[in-house]
N, C-alpha and C positions, 0 to 999 in steps of 0.2 A: 207907141210901142208896136213893133212887129212881132207877132207871136210865131213861134216855131213848133209845129206839130211833127212828132216822129211816128212813122209807121213801124211798129215793133212786132217782130216775129216770135219773140221769146221773152222769158223772164229776165234773162241777162240784158236784152235790149232795153227793157223798161228801166232797169237799174242804171244803165249807162245814160239813157235819156235824162233821167233825173239828176244824176251826178254832173252832167255837162251843162245843165241849165235850160233844158227844153221847157216849153210851157204846157204841152199837152201831149198825150199819147193816143194813137189809134192802135188798138191791139187786134192783131189778125193772126191767122195761120196761113201758110202757103202763099206768101206775097208774090212768088214767081207766077202764080195763077191769077194775080190781081187781088189777092187777099180773100181768105175764107174765114168762116166763123171759128174763133178760138174756143177752147173748152172753159167751162166754169171753173174747173180745178186750176187751170192756168191762171185765171184772174184771181182766184183765192190766194194762190201763192205770191203773186205780184203784190197784192195788198198786205199779205203777212210779212213780206220782206221790207215793208215800210215805204212803199211808193205812195206818195201823196198827190202826185199830179193828176189832173182830171183824165179819166180813161174812157175813150170812146171805143166800143167794141163793134167790130164788123159783124154783120149777120148776112152771110152769103153761103148757100149750101153746096155750091159747085163752081167750077170754072166755066169758061165760055161767056155767053151773054147773060141777059137779065130778065128773060121771059120764062117765068116759072110755072110749073104745074101746081094744081091745088094742093097736092101732097107736099111739095116743096115749100109752098107758102105756109102751110100748117106748121111745118118744121121751123121755118123762120120766125114766126110769131111766138112759138113756144120757146125757142132759143133766146129770143130777145127778152122775154119775161124772166127767164132763168138767169141770164147775165145781169139784168137790172136788179133782181133779188140778191145777187151775189156782190153788188156794189158798183157796177158799171155806172158811169156818169152820163152816158149817152149811147145811142145806137146809130151805126152807119149802115145805110141800106140803099137799095134802088130797085124799082120794079118797072119793067117795060112790057108792052103788049107785043104781039107778033109783028105788027106794022110799025114798030119803033116809036110808039107814043108812050107817055107815062101811064102806067096802070094806076089810076087815081084812087080806085076803091081800096087797093092794097096799101098804097102810100098813106092815105088818110087813116087807115087802121093802125099802121105802124106809128104814125105821129101820135095818135090817141094813146097807144100803149106807153110811149115815152112820157107823154104828159101826165099819165096816171102815176108814174113813178117820180115825177118832178125832174125828169131827165131831158137831155138835149136830143134833138133829132137831126141827123145829117144825111142828106141825099148825096150819094157818092157819084163817081164819074159815069155811072149809067146815064147821067144828065148829058154827057158829051155825045152819047149815041142816040139821043132822042130828038124827034122832030119838034119844031116850034119852041126853041129855047126860051125866048122872051115870055111867051105865054106860060111856059112851065115855071119860070121864076116867079111871075106874078101870082100864079095859083099856089105855089109853095109858100109864098109870103102870106097869102090869105089863109092857108091851113095852119100857120104858126110854126112852120119848119124853122129850126134854128140856123142851119148852115147848109151851103152847097159846096161840095168839093168838085173843082173843075179845072181842066187844062185849056179852057177857052175854046172848046169844040175841036181841038187839034191834038196831034200826037204828043206834043210837049207843051208845057206852059210858055216856053220861049216862043214857039210858033204861034201860040194863041194869045199873045200879049195884047194885041189891039182889041180883041173881043173881051178879054178880061178887064181891060181898062174901061170899056163901055159898061160892062156889068157892074163894076165897082162904082163908077160915077152915077149910074142911073138907079141902082138898086141897093148899094152898100149900106144905106141908112136904114133899110127895112129888113135885110137878111144878111147874115155874114157870108162873105165870099172868101173861101179858102182855096188857094191854088196849089196844084201838084202836078207831077210828071216831069222828070228830067231836071229837077232843081238841084244845083250843087254849088260848091264854093266858087266855081269859075263863072257862073252866070247869075247868081242870086241878086247881086246888087243891080245889074242891068235890068233884070225882070222887075224888081221892086220900083226902080226909077221909071220904067215905061208904063207900069200899070197903076201905081199908087195904092197897091194892095197892102193890107195890114196883117195878113196871115199866110204862112207858107207851110207846105206839107212835103215830106220826103222820107225815103228809106235811108238815105245817106249810107249806103251799104258797101261792104266788101265781101269777097268770097273766101270762105275758110276751107281747109282740107280735112278730110276724114279718110284715113288710110284703108278703111274697110268698105269704101264706096265702090271700088272696082276690083275685080279679080279676072284672071284670064278667061275671056269668053262671057263675062257677066259685068254689067255696069248699071248702077243706079244714079248716075250723074245726070243732071238736066242742063248743065251749062259747062262750056269749055273753060269758063273763067274760074271754076272751082266747084266744090261739092255742096255747099250750103251757104246761105246768106247770114251775115251778122251786121249789126249797126257799127259803123266805123266811128269811134269816139273822136278821133282826130278830125275827120271831115265834119262831123256835127259841130265840134267846137269852132272850126273855121267859119261855118255858116252863121252860127250864133254871134260870133264876134263881128262879122261883116255887117249883119243887119243892125246890131246894137250901135256900132260905130256910125253907121249910116244915119240912124235916128238922131244920135247926139250932134251930128253935123247940122 
């Protein structure tokens, strides 16, 4: 079975993900920044609305890179504990040092927090920006990290397919390899065939309009494609059908 994880920006996205048959949710805010920490209230309402899929919550205090100050780390650890108390099934995170190495002290602390709650720990695509990727995988395995989200050290999963295949074949028995970045209904089958991967991750988005976004002389738009992102139920359905039909073959 190939699992499909949806990166959800909203309560509505979570409901669509469940109704269309996704396997797991990564709950974030501001996915256009690469994903930031969602609020505990948002998670509460998602669960109140009857979403039963496993929910991984991003913990990331700002956009940009992944080298955080001590105050930012303090915020991240507190947010992780709060989200886990409110019912998150796992935490998605990544810590790097100024010289682009994994910040192992902070990484180990976050994995320990997840373990105390019986939750999953997911090292996100900060992995793709870090030096010594194979050493990093081996150490994450040793720390008991559940999963790595990666594009194979490239801009997209398609471009990183050779490295993803290597990671899956060499380490997939010891840690879950989840791939993301640029996956859609046009390329998902080819990527799965090339990599042998068993988990994919995507926003599967479209852009919605909000008529109050712009006024003469004022604009709050961040993309020419539209005003804000939403999960595209039709695209998600296509991806799910493709991977399920591929497995059945």
